[in-house]
C-alpha positions in Angstrom: 19.4 17.0 -13.2 20.2 17.7 -9.3 17.5 16.4 -7.2 17.2 18.2 -3.5 17.2 16.0 -0.9 13.8 14.9 0.6 13.3 15.3 4.4 13.7 11.9 6.0 10.6 11.2 7.4 8.6 7.8 8.1 4.6 7.4 8.1 4.7 4.0 8.0 2.8 2.4 11.3 4.8 2.2 14.7 2.2 0.7 16.8 0.0 -2.4 16.3 -4.1 -1.5 16.1 -5.7 -1.9 19.7 -9.4 -3.2 20.2 -10.4 -2.3 23.7 -11.5 -5.2 26.2 -13.9 -7.2 24.6 -14.3 -11.0 24.8 -11.8 -11.6 21.9 -9.1 -9.1 23.3 -9.5 -10.9 26.5 -8.9 -14.4 24.9 -5.9 -13.1 23.0 -4.1 -11.8 26.1 -4.0 -15.7 27.4 -3.6 -17.2 24.0 -1.0 -15.3 22.3 2.9 -14.9 23.3 2.8 -11.1 21.9 -0.5 -9.1 22.6 0.5 -7.0 19.6 -0.4 -10.1 17.3 -4.3 -9.7 18.1 -4.3 -8.0 14.9 -3.6 -11.3 13.1 -6.3 -13.5 15.2 -8.5 -10.6 13.9 -7.4 -10.7 10.3 -7.6 -14.5 10.4 -11.0 -14.7 11.4 -12.0 -12.0 9.0 -10.3 -13.9 6.0 -11.5 -17.4 6.9 -15.3 -16.3 7.2 -15.2 -14.1 4.2 -13.3 -16.7 1.8 -15.5 -19.4 3.2 -18.4 -17.3 1.8 -16.6 -16.8 -1.2 -15.8 -20.3 -1.8 -19.4 -21.3 -1.2 -21.0 -18.6 -3.3 -18.7 -19.1 -6.0 -19.6 -22.8 -6.2 -23.2 -22.4 -6.1 -23.1 -19.7 -8.8 -21.2 -22.0 -11.2 -23.6 -24.8 -10.6 -26.5 -22.8 -10.8 -25.7 -20.6 -13.6 -27.2 -17.7 -12.2 -23.9 -15.4 -12.9 -21.7 -16.0 -15.7 -18.5 -17.9 -15.0 -16.4 -15.0 -16.0 -18.2 -12.4 -14.0 -18.0 -15.3 -10.7 -14.3 -15.5 -11.2 -13.7 -11.9 -11.6 -15.4 -11.1 -8.1 -13.6 -14.1 -6.6 -10.3 -13.2 -7.8 -10.6 -9.6 -7.1 -11.5 -10.6 -3.2 -8.8 -13.2 -3.3 -6.3 -10.5 -4.8 -7.2 -8.0 -2.1 -7.0 -10.2 1.2 -3.7 -12.1 -0.3 -0.8 -9.9 0.5 -1.8 -9.0 4.1 -2.3 -12.7 5.0 1.0 -13.7 3.3 2.8 -11.3 5.4 0.6 -12.3 8.4 2.4 -15.6 8.0 5.7 -14.2 7.4 5.5 -12.4 11.1 4.2 -15.7 12.6 6.9 -17.9 11.1 9.6 -15.7 12.5 8.2 -15.1 16.2 5.9 -17.2 18.2 2.3 -16.9 17.7 -0.4 -18.7 19.3 0.6 -20.1 23.0 -2.7 -22.1 23.4 -4.3 -23.8 22.0 -1.3 -25.5 20.1 -3.7 -27.4 17.7 -4.7 -23.9 16.3 -1.0 -22.7 15.9 -0.1 -25.8 13.9 -3.2 -25.4 11.7 -3.0 -21.7 11.0 -0.6 -21.9 8.2 -2.2 -25.0 6.4 -6.0 -23.0 6.8 -4.3 -19.9 5.0 -2.8 -22.3 2.6 -6.1 -23.7 1.8 -7.9 -20.5 1.1 -5.0 -18.4 -0.4 -2.6 -20.9 -2.4 0.3 -20.3 -0.4 2.7 -22.8 -0.3 2.6 -24.9 2.6 6.6 -25.4 2.6 6.5 -21.4 2.6 8.1 -21.6 6.4 10.5 -24.5 5.6 11.6 -22.7 2.2 12.1 -19.0 4.4 13.4 -20.1 7.4 15.2 -23.3 6.4 16.7 -22.0 3.0 16.5 -18.3 2.4 17.7 -17.0 5.8 20.4 -19.1 6.0 21.5 -18.6 2.5 20.9 -15.0 2.4 20.5 -14.6 -1.7 23.7 -16.2 -2.2 24.3 -18.9 -5.0 22.9 -21.6 -2.7 19.6 -19.9 -1.9 16.9 -21.3 -4.2 15.4 -18.0 -4.5 18.6 -16.1 -5.1 18.5 -13.4 -7.6 22.3 -13.2 -8.1 22.7 -15.2 -11.2 20.0 -13.3 -13.3 19.9 -9.6 -14.9 17.4 -7.9 -12.6 16.2 -5.5 -14.9 15.2 -8.0 -17.5 11.6 -9.8 -17.4 12.9 -12.5 -19.6 15.3 -13.5 -16.8 12.6 -13.1 -14.2 10.6 -15.7 -16.3 13.2 -18.2 -16.1 13.7 -17.6 -12.4 9.9 -17.8 -11.8 9.9 -21.2 -14.0 12.3 -22.7 -12.1 10.9 -21.9 -8.7 7.1 -22.9 -10.0 8.3 -26.5 -11.5 11.5 -27.5 -9.7 11.0 -26.0 -5.9 9.2 -29.0 -4.6 12.3 -31.6 -5.8 15.0 -28.9 -5.1 13.9 -27.5 -1.8 13.6 -31.3 -0.5 16.6 -32.1 -1.6 18.4 -28.7 -0.2 16.8 -29.5 3.3 18.0 -33.4 3.1 21.2 -32.2 2.2 21.6 -30.0 5.3 20.1 -32.5 7.6 16.8 -30.6 8.0 14.7 -33.9 7.7 11.6 -32.8 9.3 11.6 -29.6 7.3 12.2 -31.6 4.2 9.4 -34.2 4.8 7.0 -31.4 5.9 7.8 -29.1 2.7 7.6 -32.2 0.4 4.3 -34.0 1.9 2.5 -30.3 2.4 3.2 -29.6 -1.2 1.8 -33.1 -2.3 -1.2 -32.7 -0.2 -1.9 -29.1 -1.6 -1.7 -30.7 -5.2 -4.1 -33.5 -4.2 -6.3 -30.7 -2.9 -6.3 -28.8 -6.4 -7.0 -32.2 -8.1 -9.8 -33.1 -5.9 -11.5 -29.7 -6.4 -11.0 -29.9 -10.2 -12.7 -33.1 -10.4 -15.5 -31.8 -8.3 -16.2 -29.0 -11.1 -13.3 -27.9 -13.2 -14.1 -24.4 -13.1 -14.3 -24.2 -9.4 -11.1 -26.1 -9.1 -9.4 -23.7 -11.5 -10.7 -20.6 -10.0 -10.6 -21.3 -6.6 -7.5 -23.1 -6.0 -5.3 -23.5 -9.2 -5.4 -20.2 -10.3 -4.6 -18.8 -6.6 -1.7 -21.1 -6.3 -0.1 -20.0 -9.2 -0.7 -16.4 -8.8 0.4 -16.3 -5.2 3.8 -18.0 -6.2 4.0 -15.3 -9.0 3.4 -12.6 -6.5 5.8 -13.8 -4.1 8.7 -14.3 -6.5 7.9 -11.0 -8.0 8.5 -9.5 -4.4 11.6 -11.6 -3.6 13.1 -10.3 -7.1 12.5 -6.5 -5.9 13.5 -7.1 -2.5 17.0 -8.5 -3.7 17.2 -6.5 -7.3 20.1 -4.6 -6.5 23.6 -6.3 -5.2 26.3 -4.2 -4.0 29.4 -6.5 -4.1 31.6 -3.6 -2.8 30.8 -4.8 0.7 30.3 -8.0 2.3 27.2 -10.1 1.7 24.4 -8.9 4.4 21.2 -7.6 4.5 22.3 -4.0 4.0 24.4 -4.9 0.6 21.9 -7.3 -1.0 18.5 -6.1 0.0 16.2 -2.6 -0.2 13.7 -1.0 2.0 10.7 0.6 0.9 9.2 3.2 3.3 6.1 5.4 3.2 3.7 3.2 1.0 0.1 2.2 1.2 1.5 -1.6 1.1 3.4 -1.2 4.5 0.0 0.1 5.9 -1.6 -3.2 4.6 1.3 -5.6 4.9 3.0 -4.9 8.3 5.8 -2.8 7.5 7.0 -5.7 4.9 8.9 -3.0 2.8 11.6 -3.0 5.5 13.4 -5.7 4.1 16.9 -4.7 5.1 16.1 -4.6 8.9 14.3 -7.8 8.7 17.4 -9.5 7.3 19.6 -7.8 10.0 17.2 -9.3 12.7 14.4 -11.5 11.5 12.9 -11.8 14.6 12.1 -8.1 15.0 8.7 -7.0 15.5 6.8 -5.6 12.3 5.9 -2.5 14.5 9.8 -1.5 15.7 11.3 -1.7 12.0 10.6 1.9 11.2 12.5 3.0 14.4 15.3 0.8 13.7 15.8 2.5 10.4 15.7 5.7 12.0 18.1 4.6 14.4 20.7 3.0 12.4 20.3 5.7 9.4 24.2 6.3 9.8 24.8 2.7 9.2 22.3 2.7 6.4 24.4 5.8 4.7 27.8 4.4 5.3 27.1 0.8 3.7 25.4 2.4 0.9 22.0 0.9 1.5 19.1 1.6 -1.1 15.8 3.0 0.4 13.0 4.1 -1.9 9.8 6.0 -0.7 6.3 5.4 -1.9 7.0 2.3 -3.7 6.4 -1.6 -3.0 8.6 -4.5 -4.1 6.3 -5.3 -6.9 6.4 -1.8 -8.4 10.3 -2.0 -8.0 10.4 -5.1 -10.1 7.9 -3.6 -12.7 9.9 -0.1 -13.2 13.1 -2.2 -13.4 11.4 -4.3 -16.2 10.2 -1.2 -18.1 13.6 0.6 -17.6 11.8 3.3 -15.8 15.2 4.4 -14.2 14.2 8.0 -13.8 11.1 7.0 -11.6 13.3 4.8 -9.5 15.7 7.5 -8.9 13.1 10.4 -8.0 11.7 7.6 -5.4 15.4 6.9 -4.3 15.7 8.4 -0.5 18.9 10.6 0.1 19.4 9.1 3.7 22.5 11.5 4.1 20.5 14.4 3.4 22.3 15.7 0.8 21.4 16.6 -2.8 22.4 13.9 -5.4 21.8 14.1 -9.3 19.0 11.6 -10.7 21.8 10.5 -13.1 24.1 9.5 -10.3 21.7 7.5 -8.9 20.8 5.8 -12.0 24.4 5.2 -12.7 24.6 3.3 -9.0 21.2 1.5 -9.6 22.5 -0.1 -12.9 25.7 -0.8 -11.3 23.8 -3.2 -8.9 21.4 -5.4 -11.4 24.0 -7.3 -13.5 24.2 -11.2 -13.1 26.9 -12.7 -10.9 28.1 -16.0 -10.4 29.6 -15.6 -6.9 30.2 -12.9 -4.4 33.8 -11.6 -4.8 36.0 -13.1 -2.2 37.7 -9.7 -1.6 34.7 -7.6 -0.6 35.7 -5.5 2.1 34.0 -6.4 5.5 31.0 -3.7 6.4 31.9 -1.3 8.9 30.5 -1.8 12.4 
């Protein structure tokens, strides 16, 4: 079946929210490196107040017995699950670009506060900046998808298990080998302290510790690795290894509206410091390069759903969401064949891969 080309248009946000001229906005103008990041300040205040109330309410409910444990857990986890994605992507943005100019103590404390409430690895920045962006999904990248079959859930479970149980040792060793000693210490000690907090909460009340700390810590790691799996599921070894050949972009999704255009993963890898509001226009401006290099763009999906569709063999659904960037009709069968060719396990990138066109 041949699918007509869908008109190329983007509905994702291209401007940061604005908030008038109230006291908080005036404070942000002096405290932030980038005025557009006021949205992150407001998100931080909101989630700290919300999750503090949720934690306090959960602890009271469990101790008093006024609400069944499973009901309390379900409510807490629902609020946590709704809030976690934008928080994770807020941290992703603030690690790539300077955030709080003053006071610096708030800038340093910010990621640890989010780790406390959401279980996000305290070594997230060290893993992401000190390793992932340097290695770019190649074999030395501890989160590389290359060696796995990306349409296999069993392969994903192996991939996730390695990250869950070995990342503390492997990341510390990697950073030390690369002489990034400060990152290595921070990643190791931060994760040890995080585990100590979980242990302390469980000792206080095992139900509270599991619901408020242990489950979020496990779940956020699962979410992040599912996302990375989808981001780097399709690898085009016919080109050199770069963001265009080893990553995908997802446009026009609710996820982009909530998570600061995180779907534009190709554009992010090509220029990691680009502000999230500029990513849609970057895709439009460089459309011809994306076409020439065979870049993969989906519409109406996020990385989680890309992974799920791969694991369940929903190739037709992926083909229907595939954006024909060149504006030409292309059969679903042809798209499926191309997608299938890019999920096979690889030990290494071919040394004879051609250099990408400028």
